[in-house]
N, C-alpha and C positions, 0 to 999 in steps of 0.2 A: 674420820668423820665424826660429827657431831649427832650423839644420840640422846634421847632423854627417856627417863623411866617414869611411866605413867599407870596409875592404879585403875584397872577397870574392873567390870565385871563380865566373866566368861560363861556361856552356857552351850554344854554338850549334852544334847537329847533331855533327859530330866536332870541332869547336875547342873548347880549354879554355885560359881564360886568367885571370890575376887583373888583377881591375879596383879601382877604387877610386869608391866608389859614394854618392850623396847620400843620406842616411837623414832623414827627418824626427822630429823631437824631441814628444814627447808627454808628460804630466805629470796629475798629481792636485792639484785644488784644492778647499778647503774653502769653500761658500757662506752666509754670514750675513744673516740679513733682520731689520731692526731690533733687532739686537741677539743674535738667537737662531740657532743653528744650524738651516739649512734641509736641505742634500743636498750630495753630493760630486759634482764635475764632471771628468771626464778631456778634456783639451782641451788645444790647443797654447798653450804660454807666451808669447802676445803678447795685447795688446790687452785686457787682464784687466778695466779698469773697464768697457769696452764690453760684454763677456763676462757680467759681474753684473750691468749694468742692463739687457741686453736680456732675459736668462733670467725676471728679476722681471716685466718686463712682457708678455714672449710666454707666460707661464704665467698671467698674467690675475691675478696678484698684485697689482698698483699699475699706475695710468694715467701718473703721472710719479715721476720718482726726485727726489730732494732732494740725496744725496751719494754717492759711492762711494770706498773707500778699499782699497786692497790692500796685505796686510803678509803678505810672503812670500809662501805657498800659501793665506792667506787672504784672501778678497773680503767686505769690508763693505758692503752696500746698506743705505740708509736710505730709505723712502717711505711715503706715505699708503698703509696696508694696505687691502685689500677687505673681508678677513673671515677667519674661518678657514682652516686650510690641510690639505688631504689629498693625499697622493701617492698615484702608482700607477705599476706598472712598465710599460714600454714594449716594444716588440719589439726595439729597438735595444739594450736592456739598462738603459738610463737612466730618469731617474724624470721623470713630469710631474704638474702639479697638476690634481686630478680636478675635472670640471665642465663645462659646456656654455661653448663659446667664444662669444665675442660675434660680434654683426652688425656689417658693414662697411657704412657707406654713403659714396659717393665719385662725383662725376660725370666723375672722369677717364676718359681713354679712350687707346686706342694705336691704332697702323696696322700694317699686316703687317710693314713695314719696322722699324718700332719694335721689335718684337717679335724680328724678327731682330738688331737693334742690341744689346738686352740679353744677348741668346744670346752673340753676337759677344764681350762684354766678360767673360764668365764665366771664360772662360780665364785661368791664371794663369802666371807662368815658375815658381813654386814647384812648380805641379801636374806641369810639363814637366819639371824636373829630378828629383823624387822618386817622381810618380806617386801619393801616398799622402794627398793631401789634397782634402777638398771645399773649394767655394768659392760666395759668396753676393755679388752684387753688389747695390746700392741707388742706383735711378735716380730723379731728381725734376726735374720741368721739361722732360724729354727729356736731361737730363745726369747722367753718373756721378758720384755723391755720394763713394760709397765702396765698397771691395773687401775681404773678409774671407775668409782662408783655415784651415782648421782639421782636424784629424784627424776631427772629428765634424760631420755635416752640419747636425745642430742647433745647433751652438756658431756656425758661420756666419752664420745666421739672427739668431741672440741679437747677434751682434758688431756686425751693420749696424744691426739694430733699435736696439740701445743707444749704436750711435754719433748717430743719429737722435735719441735722447732727451735725449742728454748736449748735443746742439748745437742744440736747439729748433727740431728741422724736422717739419713737418706729415707726419705718417707717412699720413695719407687721400691725400695728394697723389702718394704713392711707388709704385714699381713694384718687386721683388725679384726677381732672376734668380738661380737656383741649379741647381749640379751634381744635387743629392741627390731621390730619389725623393719622392712626394708623399703618404705614408698619412694616416689621420685626425690623427695628433698634431702632424707638421708644417703642417699646413691650420689646425689649430688655434691654434699658436703665429704664423701669419699673420693670423689673425682678432683674435687679442687684441691685436696689434700695430697693427691696425686697416687694414694691407693690401691694398688693393683689387685688386690685379692680380699674381698669380704667375706665372712664367715657368723653367720647369724643362725641363733636357736629359733628364731621366730620365722615368719613368713615375709613374702615381698607382695608387690600390687603389680598390675600390668604396667602401669608408668616407671616404676621401680626397676623392672626388669629390661624395659626399654631404654631407660637411661641407663643403666649399666652397660647393655650391648652397645649403646651409641659410642660411651665414654671408653670403652675397653678394660670394662672391668670384669675380673671372674668373681659372680654372684652365687653363693653356696647360702641356703636357707634350709630351715627345719633341722640344723644339725643338734641332734639328739642321740645321745647311745652311740648304737653302730650305725645310725643311717644319716643320710643328708643327700639333698638335692640340689645339683649344679645347673643353673638358669642360664648362664652365659659364659662365654669364651672358656669351654670346658678344658682346652688344651692344657691350662696352666696346671689344672689337677692331673698330671702326665699320666699316673698309673692307670686311671680311672679312663682319661680319653683313649689310652692304648687299647685298652680290654674291649671298649664299646666299638673302637674302629675295627677291631678282629671279628666281631659279631654283627656287622654291618655287610649284607651281602654284595 
């Protein structure tokens, strides 16, 4: 990722000093889908092929990607389209494609220790240096497949999903861990990508939880240290589910 060094003045209590701070770079990009302009993206200027491919899949516009080309700040994605496109403004200020997200079917499961392992992998050196990025990780078969950081939480999901799409990875066998909160728009991205388990360090919303319930996604939030909260489809966190079943009279 592109990081700049900036001179600044830091104040701590009564102490004032000049420092050199690491600052993350953000930029604007134009996304074209099958030759037509689709939308503008504010993102970190790296892994733009993954970003373009993942956006198209996560917004439910296509299931597979034929090609991605990047020319300057323009991203061109070619894929078999599902139908007409209608965009709506999200709470984050970005745009998402309107429509009901897909249902996710998968037999994969995870343990409580697995949830903690996914959570531990979310932190990145870029975040520790700048404090200005979100991060998502993609796990498959218990292994970390890829990690993506970006100024936008949506973009990090797009990038790891795009990586999976461009590398022939079965997304129904994957788990995504992320730093960002999980409102309905974020959950819809996971559903359209076919991701069955989502682990977040942050919170969800009532609509995010409802969307995960309808889509068949196991939504785990507030995953920090030794704790986490399972909001939907807890049967995929099998040891936790078995324990709670024994305690229910």
